[in-house]
KOLDODO-310506 format. One record per atom (N, C-alpha, C, O): residue in three letters; residue number from 1; atom name; z, y, x. Coordinates in nm, 4 decimals. Example, Ala and Ser with C-alpha at 12.3 -4.5 7.8 and 13.67 -1.06 7.14 Angstrom:
% KOLDODO-310506
+------+-----+------+----------+----------+----------+
: type : seq : atom :       up :    north :     east :
+------+-----+------+----------+----------+----------+
:  ala :   1 :    N :   0.7800 :  -0.5690 :   1.3190 :
:  ala :   1 :   CA :   0.7800 :  -0.4500 :   1.2300 :
:  ala :   1 :    C :   0.7800 :  -0.3300 :   1.3200 :
:  ala :   1 :    O :   0.8465 :  -0.3319 :   1.4236 :
:  ser :   2 :    N :   0.7080 :  -0.2250 :   1.2850 :
:  ser :   2 :   CA :   0.7140 :  -0.1060 :   1.3670 :
:  ser :   2 :    C :   0.7870 :   0.0030 :   1.2900 :
:  ser :   2 :    O :   0.8039 :   0.1138 :   1.3409 :
+------+-----+------+----------+----------+----------+
This chain:
% KOLDODO-310506
+------+-----+------+----------+----------+----------+
: type : seq : atom :       up :    north :     east :
+------+-----+------+----------+----------+----------+
:  met :   1 :    N :  -0.7957 :  -3.9432 :  -3.3607 :
:  met :   1 :   CA :  -0.8270 :  -4.0001 :  -3.2361 :
:  met :   1 :    C :  -0.7659 :  -4.0286 :  -3.0894 :
:  met :   1 :    O :  -0.6737 :  -3.9742 :  -3.0285 :
:  ala :   2 :    N :  -0.8384 :  -4.1172 :  -3.0616 :
:  ala :   2 :   CA :  -0.8252 :  -4.1744 :  -2.9584 :
:  ala :   2 :    C :  -0.7502 :  -4.0842 :  -2.7742 :
:  ala :   2 :    O :  -0.6605 :  -4.0886 :  -2.6900 :
:  asp :   3 :    N :  -0.8830 :  -4.0117 :  -2.8187 :
:  asp :   3 :   CA :  -0.8433 :  -3.9032 :  -2.7089 :
:  asp :   3 :    C :  -0.7591 :  -3.7760 :  -2.6784 :
:  asp :   3 :    O :  -0.7359 :  -3.7206 :  -2.5709 :
:  ala :   4 :    N :  -0.7245 :  -3.7493 :  -2.7923 :
:  ala :   4 :   CA :  -0.6385 :  -3.6616 :  -2.8467 :
:  ala :   4 :    C :  -0.5255 :  -3.6448 :  -2.7520 :
:  ala :   4 :    O :  -0.5006 :  -3.7399 :  -2.6779 :
:  pro :   5 :    N :  -0.4384 :  -3.5145 :  -2.7424 :
:  pro :   5 :   CA :  -0.3010 :  -3.5230 :  -2.6184 :
:  pro :   5 :    C :  -0.1948 :  -3.5424 :  -2.7074 :
:  pro :   5 :    O :  -0.1547 :  -3.4888 :  -2.8107 :
:  thr :   6 :    N :  -0.1522 :  -3.6617 :  -2.6153 :
:  thr :   6 :   CA :   0.0226 :  -3.6464 :  -2.7205 :
:  thr :   6 :    C :   0.0927 :  -3.6027 :  -2.6052 :
:  thr :   6 :    O :   0.0798 :  -3.6032 :  -2.4828 :
:  pro :   7 :    N :   0.2241 :  -3.5400 :  -2.7498 :
:  pro :   7 :   CA :   0.2760 :  -3.4167 :  -2.7409 :
:  pro :   7 :    C :   0.3861 :  -3.4833 :  -2.6232 :
:  pro :   7 :    O :   0.3972 :  -3.5946 :  -2.5718 :
:  thr :   8 :    N :   0.4488 :  -3.3729 :  -2.6123 :
:  thr :   8 :   CA :   0.5654 :  -3.3512 :  -2.5782 :
:  thr :   8 :    C :   0.7124 :  -3.3678 :  -2.6227 :
:  thr :   8 :    O :   0.7519 :  -3.3738 :  -2.7392 :
:  asp :   9 :    N :   0.7740 :  -3.3729 :  -2.5293 :
:  asp :   9 :   CA :   0.9288 :  -3.3753 :  -2.5966 :
:  asp :   9 :    C :   0.9382 :  -3.1863 :  -2.6720 :
:  asp :   9 :    O :   1.0047 :  -3.1577 :  -2.7715 :
:  thr :  10 :    N :   0.8663 :  -3.1010 :  -2.6031 :
:  thr :  10 :   CA :   0.8982 :  -2.9138 :  -2.6992 :
:  thr :  10 :    C :   0.7699 :  -2.9332 :  -2.7820 :
:  thr :  10 :    O :   0.7117 :  -2.8285 :  -2.8108 :
:  gly :  11 :    N :   0.6877 :  -3.1066 :  -2.8473 :
:  gly :  11 :   CA :   0.6587 :  -3.0549 :  -2.9094 :
:  gly :  11 :    C :   0.5106 :  -2.9614 :  -2.9079 :
:  gly :  11 :    O :   0.4556 :  -2.9129 :  -3.0067 :
:  ala :  12 :    N :   0.4647 :  -2.9528 :  -2.7609 :
:  ala :  12 :   CA :   0.3517 :  -2.8806 :  -2.7135 :
:  ala :  12 :    C :   0.2548 :  -3.0125 :  -2.6121 :
:  ala :  12 :    O :   0.2986 :  -3.0803 :  -2.5192 :
:  pro :  13 :    N :   0.1553 :  -3.0131 :  -2.6548 :
:  pro :  13 :   CA :   0.0613 :  -3.0406 :  -2.6486 :
:  pro :  13 :    C :   0.0806 :  -3.1186 :  -2.4933 :
:  pro :  13 :    O :   0.1078 :  -3.0372 :  -2.4051 :
:  ala :  14 :    N :   0.0734 :  -3.2265 :  -2.4583 :
:  ala :  14 :   CA :   0.0777 :  -3.3042 :  -2.2835 :
:  ala :  14 :    C :  -0.0166 :  -3.2201 :  -2.2408 :
:  ala :  14 :    O :  -0.1039 :  -3.1743 :  -2.3145 :
:  asn :  15 :    N :  -0.0009 :  -3.1870 :  -2.0813 :
:  asn :  15 :   CA :  -0.0441 :  -3.1174 :  -1.9302 :
:  asn :  15 :    C :  -0.0908 :  -3.1539 :  -1.8847 :
:  asn :  15 :    O :  -0.0215 :  -3.1924 :  -1.7906 :
:  pro :  16 :    N :  -0.2254 :  -3.1950 :  -1.8658 :
:  pro :  16 :   CA :  -0.2590 :  -3.3150 :  -1.7207 :
:  pro :  16 :    C :  -0.2605 :  -3.2506 :  -1.5900 :
:  pro :  16 :    O :  -0.2924 :  -3.3218 :  -1.4949 :
:  phe :  17 :    N :  -0.2228 :  -3.0911 :  -1.5618 :
:  phe :  17 :   CA :  -0.2027 :  -3.0428 :  -1.4819 :
:  phe :  17 :    C :  -0.0524 :  -3.0244 :  -1.4094 :
:  phe :  17 :    O :  -0.0278 :  -2.9918 :  -1.2933 :
:  val :  18 :    N :   0.0449 :  -3.0591 :  -1.5259 :
:  val :  18 :   CA :   0.1495 :  -3.0146 :  -1.4052 :
:  val :  18 :    C :   0.1807 :  -3.1887 :  -1.2976 :
:  val :  18 :    O :   0.2548 :  -3.2093 :  -1.2015 :
:  gln :  19 :    N :   0.1055 :  -3.2617 :  -1.3570 :
:  gln :  19 :   CA :   0.1059 :  -3.3624 :  -1.2023 :
:  gln :  19 :    C :   0.0835 :  -3.3688 :  -1.0456 :
:  gln :  19 :    O :   0.1248 :  -3.4137 :  -0.9386 :
:  val :  20 :    N :  -0.0391 :  -3.2692 :  -1.1281 :
:  val :  20 :   CA :  -0.0725 :  -3.2337 :  -1.0010 :
:  val :  20 :    C :  -0.0553 :  -3.1633 :  -0.8775 :
:  val :  20 :    O :  -0.1092 :  -3.0527 :  -0.8758 :
:  pro :  21 :    N :   0.0367 :  -3.2157 :  -0.7202 :
:  pro :  21 :   CA :   0.1001 :  -3.1490 :  -0.6113 :
:  pro :  21 :    C :   0.0411 :  -3.0474 :  -0.5824 :
:  pro :  21 :    O :  -0.0819 :  -3.0481 :  -0.5883 :
:  ile :  22 :    N :   0.1114 :  -2.9298 :  -0.5424 :
:  ile :  22 :   CA :   0.1396 :  -2.8300 :  -0.4663 :
:  ile :  22 :    C :   0.1610 :  -2.7934 :  -0.3513 :
:  ile :  22 :    O :   0.1903 :  -2.8883 :  -0.2786 :
:  glu :  23 :    N :   0.1593 :  -2.6848 :  -0.2956 :
:  glu :  23 :   CA :   0.2169 :  -2.6370 :  -0.1221 :
:  glu :  23 :    C :   0.3156 :  -2.5292 :  -0.1928 :
:  glu :  23 :    O :   0.3005 :  -2.4805 :  -0.3048 :
:  ile :  24 :    N :   0.4059 :  -2.5071 :  -0.1130 :
:  ile :  24 :   CA :   0.4857 :  -2.4428 :  -0.1157 :
:  ile :  24 :    C :   0.4466 :  -2.4092 :   0.0111 :
:  ile :  24 :    O :   0.4072 :  -2.5046 :   0.0782 :
:  thr :  25 :    N :   0.4458 :  -2.3003 :   0.0644 :
:  thr :  25 :   CA :   0.4870 :  -2.2147 :   0.2257 :
:  thr :  25 :    C :   0.6047 :  -2.1400 :   0.1671 :
:  thr :  25 :    O :   0.6119 :  -2.0632 :   0.0712 :
:  ile :  26 :    N :   0.7055 :  -2.1904 :   0.2630 :
:  ile :  26 :   CA :   0.8538 :  -2.1062 :   0.3089 :
:  ile :  26 :    C :   0.7795 :  -2.0122 :   0.3984 :
:  ile :  26 :    O :   0.7046 :  -2.0324 :   0.4940 :
:  ser :  27 :    N :   0.8377 :  -1.8639 :   0.3178 :
:  ser :  27 :   CA :   0.8423 :  -1.8325 :   0.4935 :
:  ser :  27 :    C :   0.9707 :  -1.6993 :   0.5051 :
:  ser :  27 :    O :   1.0037 :  -1.6120 :   0.4249 :
:  val :  28 :    N :   1.0272 :  -1.7398 :   0.6658 :
:  val :  28 :   CA :   1.1371 :  -1.7017 :   0.6892 :
:  val :  28 :    C :   1.0994 :  -1.5149 :   0.7684 :
:  val :  28 :    O :   1.1363 :  -1.4008 :   0.7404 :
:  gly :  29 :    N :   1.0431 :  -1.5536 :   0.8340 :
:  gly :  29 :   CA :   0.9514 :  -1.3629 :   0.8288 :
:  gly :  29 :    C :   0.8549 :  -1.3704 :   0.8702 :
:  gly :  29 :    O :   0.7776 :  -1.4661 :   0.8655 :
:  arg :  30 :    N :   0.8346 :  -1.2116 :   0.9466 :
:  arg :  30 :   CA :   0.6690 :  -1.1731 :   1.0433 :
:  arg :  30 :    C :   0.7456 :  -1.1370 :   1.1553 :
:  arg :  30 :    O :   0.8630 :  -1.1001 :   1.1548 :
:  ala :  31 :    N :   0.6207 :  -1.1594 :   1.3145 :
:  ala :  31 :   CA :   0.5963 :  -1.1661 :   1.3445 :
:  ala :  31 :    C :   0.5106 :  -0.9787 :   1.3849 :
:  ala :  31 :    O :   0.4723 :  -0.9171 :   1.2855 :
:  arg :  32 :    N :   0.4983 :  -0.9364 :   1.4717 :
:  arg :  32 :   CA :   0.4129 :  -0.8208 :   1.4755 :
:  arg :  32 :    C :   0.3451 :  -0.8234 :   1.6426 :
:  arg :  32 :    O :   0.3048 :  -0.7301 :   1.7121 :
:  pro :  33 :    N :   0.3526 :  -0.9666 :   1.6691 :
:  pro :  33 :   CA :   0.2703 :  -0.8542 :   1.8493 :
:  pro :  33 :    C :   0.1875 :  -0.7675 :   1.7605 :
:  pro :  33 :    O :   0.1408 :  -0.7356 :   1.6512 :
:  thr :  34 :    N :   0.2113 :  -0.7476 :   1.9423 :
:  thr :  34 :   CA :   0.0406 :  -0.6443 :   1.9763 :
:  thr :  34 :    C :  -0.1281 :  -0.7719 :   2.0258 :
:  thr :  34 :    O :  -0.1605 :  -0.8883 :   2.0493 :
:  val :  35 :    N :  -0.1698 :  -0.6557 :   2.0154 :
:  val :  35 :   CA :  -0.3256 :  -0.8289 :   2.0641 :
:  val :  35 :    C :  -0.2405 :  -0.8627 :   2.2421 :
:  val :  35 :    O :  -0.1906 :  -0.9740 :   2.2590 :
:  lys :  36 :    N :  -0.2355 :  -0.7795 :   2.3339 :
:  lys :  36 :   CA :  -0.1300 :  -0.7863 :   2.4525 :
:  lys :  36 :    C :  -0.0653 :  -0.8771 :   2.4595 :
:  lys :  36 :    O :  -0.0983 :  -0.9745 :   2.5271 :
:  glu :  37 :    N :   0.0640 :  -0.8694 :   2.3800 :
:  glu :  37 :   CA :   0.1701 :  -0.9323 :   2.3367 :
:  glu :  37 :    C :   0.1271 :  -1.1112 :   2.3570 :
:  glu :  37 :    O :   0.1776 :  -1.1900 :   2.4370 :
:  leu :  38 :    N :  -0.0284 :  -1.1485 :   2.2114 :
:  leu :  38 :   CA :  -0.0353 :  -1.2176 :   2.1759 :
:  leu :  38 :    C :  -0.0733 :  -1.3329 :   2.2939 :
:  leu :  38 :    O :  -0.0312 :  -1.4449 :   2.3228 :
:  leu :  39 :    N :  -0.2001 :  -1.2210 :   2.3567 :
:  leu :  39 :   CA :  -0.3087 :  -1.3028 :   2.4449 :
:  leu :  39 :    C :  -0.2135 :  -1.3501 :   2.5003 :
:  leu :  39 :    O :  -0.2000 :  -1.4724 :   2.5048 :
:  gln :  40 :    N :  -0.1379 :  -1.2789 :   2.5474 :
:  gln :  40 :   CA :   0.0352 :  -1.3337 :   2.6557 :
:  gln :  40 :    C :   0.0638 :  -1.5000 :   2.5761 :
:  gln :  40 :    O :   0.0237 :  -1.5864 :   2.6541 :
:  leu :  41 :    N :   0.1138 :  -1.5541 :   2.4619 :
:  leu :  41 :   CA :   0.1765 :  -1.6188 :   2.4277 :
:  leu :  41 :    C :   0.1543 :  -1.7620 :   2.5126 :
:  leu :  41 :    O :   0.0425 :  -1.8127 :   2.5217 :
:  thr :  42 :    N :   0.2721 :  -1.8205 :   2.5728 :
:  thr :  42 :   CA :   0.3421 :  -1.8768 :   2.5765 :
:  thr :  42 :    C :   0.4284 :  -2.0082 :   2.5806 :
:  thr :  42 :    O :   0.5209 :  -1.9923 :   2.5010 :
:  gln :  43 :    N :   0.4382 :  -2.1661 :   2.6578 :
:  gln :  43 :   CA :   0.4869 :  -2.2894 :   2.5720 :
:  gln :  43 :    C :   0.6372 :  -2.1527 :   2.5804 :
:  gln :  43 :    O :   0.5802 :  -2.0542 :   2.6273 :
:  asp :  44 :    N :   0.7136 :  -2.1329 :   2.5680 :
:  asp :  44 :   CA :   0.8809 :  -2.1162 :   2.5215 :
:  asp :  44 :    C :   0.8821 :  -2.0242 :   2.5511 :
:  asp :  44 :    O :   0.9459 :  -1.9880 :   2.6500 :
:  thr :  45 :    N :   0.7751 :  -1.9055 :   2.4398 :
:  thr :  45 :   CA :   0.8228 :  -1.7061 :   2.4378 :
:  thr :  45 :    C :   0.8623 :  -1.7543 :   2.3630 :
:  thr :  45 :    O :   0.8429 :  -1.8713 :   2.3299 :
:  val :  46 :    N :   0.9657 :  -1.6335 :   2.2897 :
:  val :  46 :   CA :   1.0072 :  -1.6415 :   2.1348 :
:  val :  46 :    C :   0.9807 :  -1.4983 :   2.1290 :
:  val :  46 :    O :   0.9911 :  -1.3968 :   2.1979 :
:  leu :  47 :    N :   0.9429 :  -1.5366 :   2.0183 :
:  leu :  47 :   CA :   0.8766 :  -1.4314 :   1.9500 :
:  leu :  47 :    C :   1.0114 :  -1.4058 :   1.8328 :
:  leu :  47 :    O :   1.0947 :  -1.4640 :   1.7633 :
:  pro :  48 :    N :   0.9638 :  -1.2862 :   1.8689 :
:  pro :  48 :   CA :   1.0766 :  -1.1859 :   1.7349 :
:  pro :  48 :    C :   1.0372 :  -1.1558 :   1.5737 :
:  pro :  48 :    O :   0.9449 :  -1.0893 :   1.5268 :
:  leu :  49 :    N :   1.1028 :  -1.2024 :   1.5339 :
:  leu :  49 :   CA :   1.0906 :  -1.2074 :   1.3541 :
:  leu :  49 :    C :   1.1283 :  -1.0559 :   1.3010 :
:  leu :  49 :    O :   1.1775 :  -0.9986 :   1.3981 :
:  asp :  50 :    N :   1.1255 :  -0.9543 :   1.1710 :
:  asp :  50 :   CA :   1.1223 :  -0.8621 :   1.1322 :
:  asp :  50 :    C :   1.2814 :  -0.8966 :   1.1059 :
:  asp :  50 :    O :   1.3403 :  -0.7922 :   1.0779 :
:  lys :  51 :    N :   1.3790 :  -1.0238 :   1.1063 :
:  lys :  51 :   CA :   1.4377 :  -1.0704 :   0.9183 :
:  lys :  51 :    C :   1.5917 :  -1.1390 :   1.0126 :
:  lys :  51 :    O :   1.5793 :  -1.1359 :   1.1350 :
:  arg :  52 :    N :   1.6887 :  -1.1804 :   0.9728 :
:  arg :  52 :   CA :   1.8195 :  -1.1537 :   1.0707 :
:  arg :  52 :    C :   1.8459 :  -1.3165 :   0.9610 :
:  arg :  52 :    O :   1.8232 :  -1.3038 :   0.8407 :
:  ile :  53 :    N :   1.8794 :  -1.4177 :   0.9991 :
:  ile :  53 :   CA :   1.8740 :  -1.5885 :   1.0536 :
:  ile :  53 :    C :   2.0184 :  -1.5771 :   0.8529 :
:  ile :  53 :    O :   2.0584 :  -1.6765 :   0.7923 :
:  glu :  54 :    N :   2.0408 :  -1.4743 :   0.8269 :
:  glu :  54 :   CA :   2.0825 :  -1.4600 :   0.7036 :
:  glu :  54 :    C :   2.0160 :  -1.4132 :   0.6095 :
:  glu :  54 :    O :   2.0277 :  -1.4505 :   0.4928 :
:  asp :  55 :    N :   1.9538 :  -1.3433 :   0.6417 :
:  asp :  55 :   CA :   1.8246 :  -1.3314 :   0.5499 :
:  asp :  55 :    C :   1.7473 :  -1.4236 :   0.4243 :
:  asp :  55 :    O :   1.6699 :  -1.5144 :   0.4545 :
:  pro :  56 :    N :   1.7751 :  -1.3923 :   0.2945 :
:  pro :  56 :   CA :   1.6757 :  -1.4778 :   0.2447 :
:  pro :  56 :    C :   1.5069 :  -1.5091 :   0.2920 :
:  pro :  56 :    O :   1.4375 :  -1.4188 :   0.3386 :
:  val :  57 :    N :   1.4502 :  -1.6641 :   0.2699 :
:  val :  57 :   CA :   1.3574 :  -1.7064 :   0.2417 :
:  val :  57 :    C :   1.2913 :  -1.6533 :   0.1324 :
:  val :  57 :    O :   1.3460 :  -1.6038 :   0.0339 :
:  glu :  58 :    N :   1.1484 :  -1.6668 :   0.1557 :
:  glu :  58 :   CA :   1.0895 :  -1.6939 :   0.0470 :
:  glu :  58 :    C :   0.9737 :  -1.7919 :   0.0518 :
:  glu :  58 :    O :   0.9279 :  -1.8287 :   0.1600 :
:  leu :  59 :    N :   0.9224 :  -1.8377 :  -0.0734 :
:  leu :  59 :   CA :   0.8854 :  -1.9164 :  -0.1405 :
:  leu :  59 :    C :   0.7514 :  -1.8355 :  -0.2231 :
:  leu :  59 :    O :   0.7601 :  -1.7405 :  -0.3010 :
:  tyr :  60 :    N :   0.6030 :  -1.9218 :  -0.1685 :
:  tyr :  60 :   CA :   0.5193 :  -1.8443 :  -0.1736 :
:  tyr :  60 :    C :   0.3838 :  -1.9702 :  -0.2436 :
:  tyr :  60 :    O :   0.3692 :  -2.0554 :  -0.1559 :
:  val :  61 :    N :   0.2881 :  -2.0024 :  -0.3685 :
:  val :  61 :   CA :   0.2341 :  -2.0740 :  -0.3730 :
:  val :  61 :    C :   0.1204 :  -1.9300 :  -0.3978 :
:  val :  61 :    O :   0.1228 :  -1.8199 :  -0.4527 :
:  gly :  62 :    N :   0.0026 :  -2.0370 :  -0.2981 :
:  gly :  62 :   CA :  -0.0410 :  -1.9392 :  -0.2202 :
:  gly :  62 :    C :   0.0359 :  -1.7624 :  -0.1916 :
:  gly :  62 :    O :   0.1346 :  -1.7274 :  -0.1269 :
:  asp :  63 :    N :  -0.0596 :  -1.6888 :  -0.2698 :
:  asp :  63 :   CA :   0.0102 :  -1.5206 :  -0.2184 :
:  asp :  63 :    C :   0.1284 :  -1.5158 :  -0.3372 :
:  asp :  63 :    O :   0.2047 :  -1.4192 :  -0.3372 :
:  lys :  64 :    N :   0.1441 :  -1.6293 :  -0.4467 :
:  lys :  64 :   CA :   0.1829 :  -1.5326 :  -0.5587 :
:  lys :  64 :    C :   0.3823 :  -1.5955 :  -0.4438 :
:  lys :  64 :    O :   0.3808 :  -1.7042 :  -0.3861 :
:  leu :  65 :    N :   0.4938 :  -1.5197 :  -0.4391 :
:  leu :  65 :   CA :   0.6410 :  -1.4786 :  -0.4466 :
:  leu :  65 :    C :   0.6167 :  -1.5985 :  -0.5480 :
:  leu :  65 :    O :   0.4995 :  -1.6333 :  -0.5629 :
:  ile :  66 :    N :   0.6942 :  -1.6508 :  -0.6038 :
:  ile :  66 :   CA :   0.7590 :  -1.7868 :  -0.6893 :
:  ile :  66 :    C :   0.9552 :  -1.8586 :  -0.5859 :
:  ile :  66 :    O :   1.0151 :  -1.9658 :  -0.5776 :
:  ala :  67 :    N :   0.9700 :  -1.7535 :  -0.5480 :
:  ala :  67 :   CA :   1.1206 :  -1.8137 :  -0.5276 :
:  ala :  67 :    C :   1.1905 :  -1.7137 :  -0.3325 :
:  ala :  67 :    O :   1.1400 :  -1.6710 :  -0.2286 :
:  arg :  68 :    N :   1.3488 :  -1.7292 :  -0.4065 :
:  arg :  68 :   CA :   1.4266 :  -1.6755 :  -0.2457 :
:  arg :  68 :    C :   1.4790 :  -1.7481 :  -0.3061 :
:  arg :  68 :    O :   1.5087 :  -1.7925 :  -0.4170 :
:  gly :  69 :    N :   1.4936 :  -1.7574 :  -0.0605 :
:  gly :  69 :   CA :   1.6412 :  -1.9052 :  -0.0469 :
:  gly :  69 :    C :   1.6858 :  -1.8584 :  -0.0262 :
:  gly :  69 :    O :   1.6975 :  -1.7363 :  -0.0367 :
:  glu :  70 :    N :   1.7723 :  -1.9880 :   0.0459 :
:  glu :  70 :   CA :   1.8826 :  -1.9759 :   0.2130 :
:  glu :  70 :    C :   1.8455 :  -2.1475 :   0.2587 :
:  glu :  70 :    O :   1.8676 :  -2.2516 :   0.1968 :
:  leu :  71 :    N :   1.7867 :  -2.1256 :   0.3803 :
:  leu :  71 :   CA :   1.7746 :  -2.2059 :   0.4633 :
:  leu :  71 :    C :   1.9248 :  -2.2604 :   0.4692 :
:  leu :  71 :    O :   2.0297 :  -2.1979 :   0.4535 :
:  glu :  72 :    N :   1.8915 :  -2.4736 :   0.5122 :
:  glu :  72 :   CA :   2.0368 :  -2.5121 :   0.4834 :
:  glu :  72 :    C :   1.9811 :  -2.6644 :   0.5684 :
:  glu :  72 :    O :   1.8595 :  -2.6709 :   0.5506 :
:  glu :  73 :    N :   2.0031 :  -2.7183 :   0.6060 :
:  glu :  73 :   CA :   2.0019 :  -2.8639 :   0.6906 :
:  glu :  73 :    C :   2.0366 :  -2.9376 :   0.5751 :
:  glu :  73 :    O :   2.1393 :  -2.9062 :   0.5149 :
:  met :  74 :    N :   1.9448 :  -3.0596 :   0.5231 :
:  met :  74 :   CA :   1.9818 :  -3.1380 :   0.4119 :
:  met :  74 :    C :   2.0807 :  -3.2795 :   0.4333 :
:  met :  74 :    O :   2.0636 :  -3.3979 :   0.4622 :
:  glu :  75 :    N :   2.1445 :  -3.2279 :   0.4144 :
:  glu :  75 :   CA :   2.3221 :  -3.2926 :   0.3686 :
:  glu :  75 :    C :   2.2843 :  -3.4684 :   0.4308 :
:  glu :  75 :    O :   2.2427 :  -3.5589 :   0.3585 :
:  gly :  76 :    N :   2.3001 :  -3.4746 :   0.5136 :
:  gly :  76 :   CA :   2.3357 :  -3.6832 :   0.5339 :
:  gly :  76 :    C :   2.2078 :  -3.7183 :   0.5878 :
:  gly :  76 :    O :   2.1677 :  -3.8342 :   0.5988 :
:  asp :  77 :    N :   2.1170 :  -3.5707 :   0.6357 :
:  asp :  77 :   CA :   1.9582 :  -3.6320 :   0.7107 :
:  asp :  77 :    C :   1.9483 :  -3.6943 :   0.8273 :
:  asp :  77 :    O :   1.8911 :  -3.6288 :   0.9145 :
:  pro :  78 :    N :   1.9921 :  -3.8173 :   0.8615 :
:  pro :  78 :   CA :   1.9766 :  -3.8164 :   1.0378 :
:  pro :  78 :    C :   1.8729 :  -3.7159 :   1.0940 :
:  pro :  78 :    O :   1.8952 :  -3.6439 :   1.1913 :
:  gln :  79 :    N :   1.7897 :  -3.7174 :   1.0431 :
:  gln :  79 :   CA :   1.6866 :  -3.6418 :   1.1168 :
:  gln :  79 :    C :   1.6565 :  -3.4616 :   1.1297 :
:  gln :  79 :    O :   1.5597 :  -3.3949 :   1.1663 :
:  gly :  80 :    N :   1.8135 :  -3.4242 :   1.0716 :
:  gly :  80 :   CA :   1.8522 :  -3.2496 :   1.0410 :
:  gly :  80 :    C :   1.7415 :  -3.2302 :   0.9649 :
:  gly :  80 :    O :   1.7323 :  -3.1157 :   1.0090 :
:  arg :  81 :    N :   1.6061 :  -3.2409 :   0.8567 :
:  arg :  81 :   CA :   1.5572 :  -3.1420 :   0.7999 :
:  arg :  81 :    C :   1.6461 :  -3.0410 :   0.7055 :
:  arg :  81 :    O :   1.7482 :  -3.0343 :   0.6371 :
:  leu :  82 :    N :   1.5052 :  -2.9502 :   0.7634 :
:  leu :  82 :   CA :   1.5678 :  -2.8516 :   0.6421 :
:  leu :  82 :    C :   1.5104 :  -2.8540 :   0.5313 :
:  leu :  82 :    O :   1.4020 :  -2.8950 :   0.4898 :
:  ala :  83 :    N :   1.6554 :  -2.7719 :   0.4614 :
:  ala :  83 :   CA :   1.5806 :  -2.7760 :   0.2993 :
:  ala :  83 :    C :   1.5931 :  -2.6007 :   0.2562 :
:  ala :  83 :    O :   1.6522 :  -2.5151 :   0.3220 :
:  val :  84 :    N :   1.5433 :  -2.5877 :   0.1700 :
:  val :  84 :   CA :   1.5949 :  -2.4235 :   0.0661 :
:  val :  84 :    C :   1.6777 :  -2.4680 :  -0.0917 :
:  val :  84 :    O :   1.6671 :  -2.5503 :  -0.1827 :
:  arg :  85 :    N :   1.7698 :  -2.3433 :  -0.0469 :
:  arg :  85 :   CA :   1.8379 :  -2.3805 :  -0.1593 :
:  arg :  85 :    C :   1.8406 :  -2.2199 :  -0.1815 :
:  arg :  85 :    O :   1.8703 :  -2.1264 :  -0.1072 :
:  leu :  86 :    N :   1.7713 :  -2.2334 :  -0.3943 :
:  leu :  86 :   CA :   1.7375 :  -2.1333 :  -0.4329 :
:  leu :  86 :    C :   1.8395 :  -2.0131 :  -0.5257 :
:  leu :  86 :    O :   1.9277 :  -2.0290 :  -0.6101 :
:  thr :  87 :    N :   1.7903 :  -1.9151 :  -0.4754 :
:  thr :  87 :   CA :   1.9225 :  -1.8151 :  -0.5214 :
:  thr :  87 :    C :   1.7470 :  -1.7302 :  -0.6967 :
:  thr :  87 :    O :   1.7561 :  -1.7290 :  -0.8195 :
:  glu :  88 :    N :   1.6408 :  -1.6869 :  -0.6119 :
:  glu :  88 :   CA :   1.6119 :  -1.6276 :  -0.7179 :
:  glu :  88 :    C :   1.5304 :  -1.7134 :  -0.6881 :
:  glu :  88 :    O :   1.5057 :  -1.7770 :  -0.5857 :
:  val :  89 :    N :   1.4571 :  -1.7060 :  -0.8720 :
:  val :  89 :   CA :   1.3039 :  -1.7974 :  -0.9268 :
:  val :  89 :    C :   1.2696 :  -1.7432 :  -1.0363 :
:  val :  89 :    O :   1.3488 :  -1.7270 :  -1.1292 :
:  ala :  90 :    N :   1.1066 :  -1.6967 :  -1.0403 :
:  ala :  90 :   CA :   1.0128 :  -1.5972 :  -1.0945 :
:  ala :  90 :    C :   1.0250 :  -1.7016 :  -1.2732 :
:  ala :  90 :    O :   1.0526 :  -1.8201 :  -1.2925 :
:  asp :  91 :    N :   0.9938 :  -1.6013 :  -1.3611 :
:  asp :  91 :   CA :   0.9537 :  -1.7109 :  -1.4333 :
:  asp :  91 :    C :   0.8336 :  -1.7351 :  -1.4259 :
:  asp :  91 :    O :   0.7805 :  -1.6258 :  -1.4062 :
:  leu :  92 :    N :   0.7435 :  -1.8263 :  -1.4303 :
:  leu :  92 :   CA :   0.6596 :  -1.8998 :  -1.3952 :
:  leu :  92 :    C :   0.6220 :  -1.9765 :  -1.5078 :
:  leu :  92 :    O :   0.5650 :  -2.0797 :  -1.4722 :
:  lys :  93 :    N :   0.6361 :  -1.9606 :  -1.6733 :
:  lys :  93 :   CA :   0.6002 :  -2.0235 :  -1.8364 :
:  lys :  93 :    C :   0.4890 :  -1.9558 :  -1.8010 :
:  lys :  93 :    O :   0.4005 :  -2.0413 :  -1.8009 :
:  ser :  94 :    N :   0.4099 :  -1.7807 :  -1.7503 :
:  ser :  94 :   CA :   0.3111 :  -1.7549 :  -1.8057 :
:  ser :  94 :    C :   0.2384 :  -1.8098 :  -1.7070 :
:  ser :  94 :    O :   0.1241 :  -1.8301 :  -1.7478 :
:  gly :  95 :    N :   0.2577 :  -1.8517 :  -1.5661 :
:  gly :  95 :   CA :   0.1406 :  -1.8768 :  -1.4724 :
:  gly :  95 :    C :   0.1686 :  -1.8576 :  -1.3504 :
:  gly :  95 :    O :   0.2740 :  -1.8000 :  -1.3236 :
:  leu :  96 :    N :   0.0893 :  -1.8971 :  -1.2563 :
:  leu :  96 :   CA :   0.1182 :  -1.7903 :  -1.1797 :
:  leu :  96 :    C :   0.0038 :  -1.6672 :  -1.1586 :
:  leu :  96 :    O :   0.0305 :  -1.5696 :  -1.0885 :
+------+-----+------+----------+----------+----------+
């Protein structure tokens, strides 16, 4: 059959969805201002978070926690972009 799925290295049928890009949200903390404080936000306002700088960040796909990690600057990146070094990863084989 020409339309049959091709097997992967594991012998399982190829999944066409593995090539679909997804967005991962990295959460560094939460702020809980009052409505009054929210309405008073301006440029240069410092908004305190519920986390410390050394606390792990959390990685989400939608509302599903998939991993935790540590923020670090990408080595050798002239723009100083951030990256996450994963320290814990959920078992994603059973799905999100």
